[in-house]
C-alpha positions as CSV (number, residue, x, y, z in Angstrom):
1,M,-211.6,-63.1,37.4
2,L,-214.9,-61.8,37.2
3,A,-218.2,-64.0,38.7
4,E,-221.4,-63.5,38.3
5,Y,-223.6,-62.4,40.9
6,K,-226.9,-64.6,40.3
7,K,-229.7,-62.4,41.5
8,R,-229.1,-59.7,39.4
9,N,-227.3,-59.0,36.3
10,M,-224.1,-57.9,37.9
11,F,-220.7,-59.3,38.7
12,F,-217.9,-59.5,41.2
13,E,-214.1,-59.6,41.5
14,Q,-213.0,-62.5,43.3
15,D,-209.4,-61.3,43.7
16,S,-209.5,-58.8,46.3
17,N,-206.6,-56.7,45.9
18,L,-208.0,-56.2,41.9
19,H,-211.3,-55.5,43.7
20,S,-209.6,-52.6,45.9
21,L,-208.3,-51.1,43.0
22,F,-211.2,-51.3,41.1
23,V,-213.3,-49.5,43.5
24,E,-210.4,-47.2,44.1
25,A,-210.5,-45.9,40.3
26,G,-214.4,-45.4,40.5
27,F,-215.9,-48.8,39.2
28,G,-218.7,-50.5,40.7
29,L,-222.2,-49.9,41.9
30,L,-223.1,-51.5,44.9
31,A,-221.1,-52.6,48.1
32,F,-222.1,-55.9,50.3
33,G,-219.5,-56.2,52.5
34,D,-216.3,-56.8,51.1
35,Q,-217.7,-57.4,47.7
36,T,-219.0,-54.7,45.2
37,L,-220.9,-55.5,42.5
38,F,-220.0,-54.3,38.8
39,H,-222.5,-53.1,36.0
40,P,-221.7,-55.7,33.1
41,L,-220.8,-52.4,31.2
42,E,-217.7,-52.0,33.7
43,A,-217.4,-55.5,33.5
44,A,-217.2,-55.7,30.1
45,Y,-214.3,-52.6,29.7
46,L,-212.4,-54.0,32.2
47,V,-211.8,-57.3,30.7
48,S,-211.4,-55.0,27.3
49,I,-208.4,-53.3,28.5
50,G,-207.0,-56.4,30.2
51,K,-207.1,-56.1,33.7
52,T,-209.2,-58.9,34.8
53,S,-210.9,-61.5,32.6
54,F,-214.2,-63.4,33.0
55,E,-215.1,-67.0,34.5
56,G,-215.5,-69.6,31.3
57,S,-216.3,-66.9,29.0
58,T,-214.7,-64.4,26.5
59,L,-215.4,-60.5,25.9
60,E,-217.2,-61.4,22.7
61,S,-219.3,-64.2,24.2
62,F,-220.6,-62.0,27.1
63,V,-221.1,-59.0,24.8
64,K,-223.2,-61.3,22.9
65,R,-225.3,-62.7,25.9
66,Q,-225.5,-59.0,27.2
67,E,-227.4,-58.0,23.6
68,R,-229.6,-60.3,24.2
69,K,-231.0,-59.0,27.4
70,D,-230.5,-55.4,26.1
71,K,-230.3,-54.7,22.5
72,L,-228.5,-51.2,23.5
73,F,-225.5,-53.1,25.6
74,R,-223.2,-53.1,22.2
75,F,-223.9,-49.5,21.5
76,A,-223.7,-48.8,25.0
77,F,-220.8,-50.6,25.6
78,A,-218.5,-48.7,22.7
79,V,-219.8,-45.1,24.4
80,Y,-218.7,-46.1,27.6
81,S,-215.7,-47.6,26.5
82,H,-214.8,-44.3,24.7
83,I,-215.8,-41.9,27.6
84,R,-214.0,-44.3,30.0
85,S,-210.6,-44.1,27.6
86,T,-210.6,-40.2,28.1
87,G,-209.7,-40.7,32.0
88,R,-213.4,-39.6,32.8
89,Q,-215.2,-41.8,35.7
90,I,-218.7,-42.6,34.6
91,R,-221.8,-43.6,37.0
92,L,-224.2,-46.0,35.4
93,F,-227.7,-46.9,36.4
94,S,-228.4,-50.3,37.1
95,K,-232.0,-50.7,35.4
96,S,-230.8,-48.9,32.3
97,L,-228.4,-48.5,29.6
98,K,-230.1,-45.3,28.2
99,Y,-228.2,-42.7,30.2
100,F,-225.0,-42.4,31.8
101,R,-223.7,-39.7,34.3
102,V,-220.4,-38.5,33.8
103,Y,-217.9,-36.6,35.6
104,A,-215.5,-33.9,34.7
105,P,-211.9,-35.1,33.8
106,G,-210.1,-35.5,37.3
107,I,-212.9,-35.3,39.4
108,G,-213.9,-38.7,41.3
109,R,-217.3,-40.0,42.1
110,D,-216.7,-38.8,45.7
111,E,-215.6,-35.5,45.0
112,E,-218.3,-33.6,43.6
113,R,-221.5,-34.3,41.8
114,P,-221.8,-35.6,37.9
115,S,-221.6,-32.3,35.2
116,H,-222.8,-34.3,32.6
117,L,-225.9,-36.7,31.5
118,V,-225.3,-38.7,28.4
119,C,-228.4,-40.0,26.8
120,L,-228.0,-42.7,24.1
121,L,-230.0,-42.4,20.9
122,P,-228.0,-45.4,18.8
123,G,-228.9,-45.5,15.0
124,R,-230.3,-42.2,14.1
125,E,-230.0,-38.4,14.3
126,P,-231.9,-37.1,17.2
127,K,-235.1,-35.4,16.8
128,L,-236.4,-32.8,18.4
129,K,-239.1,-34.3,20.0
130,S,-236.6,-36.9,22.0
131,I,-234.3,-34.1,22.6
132,E,-236.9,-31.6,24.1
133,E,-237.6,-34.9,26.8
134,E,-234.1,-35.4,27.5
135,V,-233.2,-31.5,27.6
136,K,-236.0,-31.6,30.5
137,I,-234.6,-35.2,32.6
138,A,-231.1,-33.0,32.3
139,H,-232.5,-29.8,33.4
140,R,-233.9,-31.7,36.7
141,A,-230.8,-33.5,37.2
142,R,-228.8,-29.8,36.6
143,M,-226.4,-31.5,34.3
144,E,-225.4,-30.5,30.9
145,L,-226.8,-33.0,28.3
146,I,-224.8,-34.8,25.4
147,V,-226.3,-37.1,23.0
148,A,-224.6,-39.9,21.4
149,C,-226.1,-41.2,18.1
150,G,-224.7,-43.4,15.5
151,D,-223.6,-47.3,15.9
152,H,-220.9,-49.1,17.8
153,K,-218.6,-48.4,15.2
154,S,-219.2,-44.9,14.7
155,F,-220.8,-42.2,16.8
156,K,-221.2,-38.6,17.4
157,F,-221.8,-36.6,20.6
158,Y,-224.0,-33.8,20.6
159,K,-223.9,-31.3,23.6
160,I,-227.5,-29.5,23.7
161,S,-228.0,-26.8,26.2
162,V,-231.0,-24.4,27.1
163,Y,-230.9,-20.8,28.0
164,N,-234.0,-19.2,29.7
165,F,-234.1,-15.7,29.1
């Protein structure tokens, strides 16, 4: 059962056996002793696939509560769930939902660096000016840029590359 860590918008698993399995599967952001803190997207995903539950809350009420904190949450959750369901591991940023670092299939977070930077641009087709800025960010991080556009019900991925001649 997931409980909220009050000082941050993070969650931890109370069952130590499940905690170990989740960390082994590539979930978790920060470790404090024998506890690992999970990002709200990770917590929601683990509940949505039936691996654990929230303490005193349902998935839908949790998503609505997170959406009040960040309007991007529902779209980010849909994209995160889709990518995770393909077997890829994702490293999330604790402060922003706009970017995900995604690993190649079959690669764990401790084995190699992430290969893709997924940028979330909900509700619209990407504009050239915003893409230029996202390309610079991905290029500095030495990752391939993938832009996710649409809404939480229907979204598309665009892979964008830059070539220097």
